[in-house]
N, C-alpha and C positions, 0 to 999 in steps of 0.2 A: 234479133235486136231487142234489147230490153225496152219495156214500156216506159214512157216518161214518168218520172216520179211525181206523184200528186202534190200540189202546192199545199203547204200547211203553215199557217202563221206561227211565228215563234211567240213564246211567252217567257217571262223571267224564270219560270220553273222548268220549262222544257229546253231552253237554249243550251245549258251545259251538256245535257245528254245528247242532243242532236249534233252539236258542233265540237264536242269534247275530244274527238279523235282526229281533228284536223291539225296537221303540223303547223299551219300558219298561226293557229291560236295557241296550241300547247307550247310552241317555241317561245312565246311571249308571256303566257299566263301560267305555264306549268301544267303538268299532266294530271294533277289531282283536282278534278272538277268540283269536288266537295268544298274546295277553298275559293272557288269563283263566286264573286258577289255580282249579281245582275240587277240593274235598274232600268226600267223603261222610261225614257225621258223625252220622247218625241212630242214636241208641242207645235209641229207644223201642220199643214193642211192635208198631207198625203200619206205619210209613212210611219212605220215603227222604227224607233231608234233606241238601242240599248247601250248602256255603258257596262262593260264587263271588266271587273277588277279582281286582282289576286295579289298575294304578297310579291309576285314577280313582276307585275306590270299591269297595263290596262289597254283595252281596245274598244273601238266603236263597232257595233254590228247594226247595219241599217238594212231593213227589209221593206220592199214595196208591198203594198196591199192591192188586191184586185178591185179597189174602189177608192173614191175620194174620202179620206178619213174625216174631213171637215163636214161632209154631208151624210155619208153612210153608203150602204150597199145599193141604194137607189141610183147612185151615180157610178157605174163601173168604169174602171180604167185598166189597161193592159199591164201585166207585170213586166212586159218587155222594156218599160221605161228604165228599169235598173240596168239593162244592157246598154242603153244609150248613155246613162250616167257614168257607167264604168269606162266606156270608150272616151267619153268627154274628159274624165279625170286623167286618163293616160295622155291624151293629146294636150291638155292644158299644162300638165307637168312637163311635157317635152318642150312646149313653147316658152314657158317661164318657170324654170326649175325652182322648186321649193315653195311655190305659191299655193298648192293644194295638198291635202293630207295624203300620205303614202298609202296605197291600197295593198293589202296583204292577201286577200282572197276574194274570189268572185264566184258565185253559184248562180248561173243563169236560170235554171229551172225553179229554184226557190227564191229568186230575186233578192239575193243577199250579197251585200258588199261589206267586207271587213276592212277597217282602215284605222289609222292612228287615232288615238284619243287625244284630243287637243286640250292640254291643261298647262298652265292656269288660264287659258284663253276664255274669253266671254264673247257672246254675240255683240257685234258692234252696235246694233240698235239699242240693246240694253245699256251699254256704256253711255251712249248719247242721251238716253232718257234719264240716266242717273247724273248727267251733267259733266261727263268726262270726254274730252277730245283726245285724239291719239296723234302723237308726233309722227311725221312722215307718211301719214295715211294717203294724202293726195299724191305724193311722189310714188309710193309703192303701187297704188291702184292705177295711176295713170300709166306707169310702165307696164303693168300687167295687161291693161286694156290694149295698149299699142302692140305689144309683143304678140299677144294671142290673135289680135285682128290681122296684123300684117302676115305673120308666119303661117296662118291657115287660109290664105287667100291666093288668088291667081297672081298676085304681086310677087309671091315667093315660091309657091309650091309648083312641082311638076304638074302639067295639065292632067295626066292620067290620075295622079294621086288626088288632086283636087276633086275631080269628077267622081272618083270612087268615094271620097269622103262625103260629098253632097248626097250620093246615092245611099250611103250607110245611114245617115241621120235623117234622110227624107221620110223614113218610115216612122218617125216619132210623131205620128199624125195626131193622136188624141191629145197630147199635151200642147201641140201647136194650136189645135182647135180651141182648147181652153183659153189660150192667149188671144186668139183671133176674136173670140166672142166676149170674154170677160173684160178684156182690156180696151178693145177698139170699138165695140158696139154697145154692149149692155149699159154702160154708164149714161148713154145718151137717149135712152127711152125707158119706160117702166118695165124693165125686165124682172121676171118673177123673183130672182134671188138677190136683187139689189137691196141695199139698205143705206140710210144716211141719218145723220142726227136730225131728228124731226121733233117738233115742227120748225125748229130754228132755221134750218137750211131750205125749207120747202120753197120759198120764193126764189132763191138763187138757183136751185135745181131746175125749177120751171123755166127760168131764163136761159140757162145753159142748154136745156133740151130743145129749146126753140131757136137756138143760135145756128143759123144756116152756115155761116162761115166756119164755125167750130166743128159742126158735124161733117162738113166736106173735108176739112183738114184731118179729122180723125180717120176718115175713110181713105184719104190719101196716104196716111201713115200705115194703115192696115194693108193697103196695096203694096207698099214697099216691103212690109214685113212678109207678105205672102209671095212676092215675086222676085225679090233681089237676094240671090244666094251668094253673097259676096264673101262671107267668112264664117268661121265657127263662132257661134254666140252661146254664151252661158244660158241665156234665155230667161233667167229670173234673178238677175244680179241686183240685189238690194242690200240694205244694211243688216238684214236678217240672214244673209248668205255669206257673211264675212265674220270671221272670228279673230279676236285680237288680244294681244298683251301690249305692254309698253314697248316691246322690242320685236314683236313678230305679228304678221298678218297672214291669214289663210283664207282662201276662197273655198266655199263648200256648196254642195247641193246643186250640181248642174244638170238635173234630170230633165229640165225643159230645153235642153240643148237642141239647136237646129242650125242650119246654114241660112244666114240672113244678112241684113244691112250692116255695114261697118258701124253706123251710129247707134245701133240698138242698145247694146250693153251699156255704153257710156251714158246714153240718155236715161236709161232706167236707174242707173246708180246716182247720177246727179239729181234726178227727181227726188230720190230718197233723202239726199242731203238737204235739198230745199225744203222737203216736208219736215225733216227734223228741225230745220231753222224756224219754220213757221210754228212748230209745236212748242217751242221752248217757253213761250209766255204761259203756257198751261202747266209748266213744271217749276214755277218759281216760288212755291211755298217755302222752300228752304233758302231762298235768297235770289238775287238777280242772276239771270243767265246771259247778260249782255256780252260778256267775254266769249262765251261759247258760241253765241250767234255770230260774232265776228270771226271766230275760228272756223266755223262751218262755211262761211262765205270764202274764207281763205283756202279751205280744203277744196272747194269747187274750182277755184282759180288754179290751184296747184295741180289738180287732176287733169284739167284740160291742157295746161301749159306743159306738163310732163308728157301727156299723151302725144301732143303735137311734136314736141322735141324728139321723143323716142321714135315715133313714126317716121319723122324726117331722117333720123340717123339710119333707120332700117332701109328706107328708100334708097339711100346712097350706098349701103353696104350689103344688102341682102335681096335686092330687086332682081330676081333671076327667073321670074315666071313669064307668062305670055302677055301680061299687061305692061304698057309703057316700057317696052324693051329698050335696053341701053344702046343697042345698035342703031336706034332711031335718034338718039340724043347724044349721050356722052361720047360714044364711039365716033361720032361725026364732029366732035369738038363743040357741041352746042349744049353746054350745061344749063344755059338760061332757059332753053326749051324744057329741059327736065324739071327745073324749078317751077316753071309755069304749070306743067302737068301736076306736080305735087300740090301746088296751091289750089288747083281745081279740085283734086281729090279731097284735100283737107276741108275745103269750103263745103263740099257736099256732105261730108261727115258732120260738120258743125251744124248745118241746117237740119239734117235728119235728127241729130242729137236733141236739138231744141224741141222738135215736133214730138219725138218719142217721150221726152221728159214731161211735157205738158200733159200728154194723154195718161201717162203713168200716175201723175198726181191726181187726176180726175178719177181714175178707176179705183184708187186706194181710198177715196173718200165717198164715192157714190156707188161702187160695185159690191161684189160679194166679199172679197178678201181685203180687209182693212189693215192699216199699220198700227202697231202698238203705240207709236209716237203720239197719235191722237187718241187712241182708245184708252190709254192710261190716264187721260185727263178726266177726272170724275165729274166735274161740274159741266153739264151739257151746254150751258150758255158760253162758258169759256172755251170748251172744245169747239163748238160751232163757230165761234169768232175766229179761232186759229184756222179752222178748216176753210172758212169763207175766204180768208186772205190767200190761202194756198190755191183755192179754186180759181180765183181771179188771176193770180199769177200764172197758173197753168194755162188758162185760156189765152193770155197775152202772148206767151212765148210760143204756143202752138200756132195760133192764127197769124202771128207776125214774124214767124221764124225766118222768112226770106229777107226781111228788112233789118234784122238784128245782127250786128256784127261785132259787138263789144261786150265782153263778159262783165266788165266793170259797170257798164250802163245797166245790164240786166240785174246784177246784184244790187245796184242802187235802187232799182225799182222794187226788188224784194224788200229791202230795208224800209222804203217808204210805205209799202203796203203793210208791213209789220207794225208800223206806228198807227195805222188807221183804226179809228173806232168803227166797228162793224155794227150796223143796226139791222 
């Protein structure tokens, strides 16, 4: 048996030589590697990302590194995360066709994924910072969230297939560990890698870290994250993990994939919409962003409304797993009991979604990995004021998640807080 090939990180100079004989690349770029143009464009926390262009076409080459790029070699990470990302992309594509980039090649030993180059797509977060909303965003993402949640769960899958899927992704331990610590615990004490806008937020940070109800709620959500293997979760679904044009939306970067709660992905995404909402006052140098703020709240409503409607339709058309079996309900002529069960499931997702959303807001302002939505606000006083409103909102929806049942009321609270003068 041949010895495993030693991992070597790609560079723009070495990529054509190392990958130039792969049919998956030459078929789309041509066989003359001297005409390939390679740029390294990775601006995330973990990986190398290259755009490879030629007169014939273009591709993305993504390679995992054996450490956290944001921190350096002092924080090692397993290359196997690219294996999980590859399998996540194939399963998400099967659950909602067209929502993720097409994968053309995967090299497990070198942790390389070759996929479509999305152009003229831009990162959704960038579009929102620039003041652009996207038509149909809430509908497309709500549909994606419902389809992937339902079709990768015990509501739809065969029992053996579901358990094998849980086992496959359960080994993504190190990336789950990052979430368990950086999201659910570190923001609520003086963890070494935390940072926040100081000294402006020092007082509010001290209050939040002393908030018993908030810390208990955060650990309750961490408990759900760790213990509830309900469905396949992207694991890091935010506005930086979505690429858009006026007519197309793609989800990228599911390397934090795991089996977890139904409400996790939708909670993380809505949190990022709310953070974009609260950040807009810091981006008004070019004019009022009032219309975009209203559109963002509408996107939140559309996302949940579409999620709920799509999940309901799948409940009635694709519920063939071991949960809430139709022979207990519809087969006995008791559709009302089925509706009652559906209402119970959706309510549980709603409550969890609010909890996860509030915690995500806190970790993006108080933890290690911050959002450009706030970071691009140069004036620290203005940035801190936007962040403070978001922190207060996040605390409210997390601690009071069981008592909140109306998205209009929640968005009205966000709008009121957005008007507050923060001192």
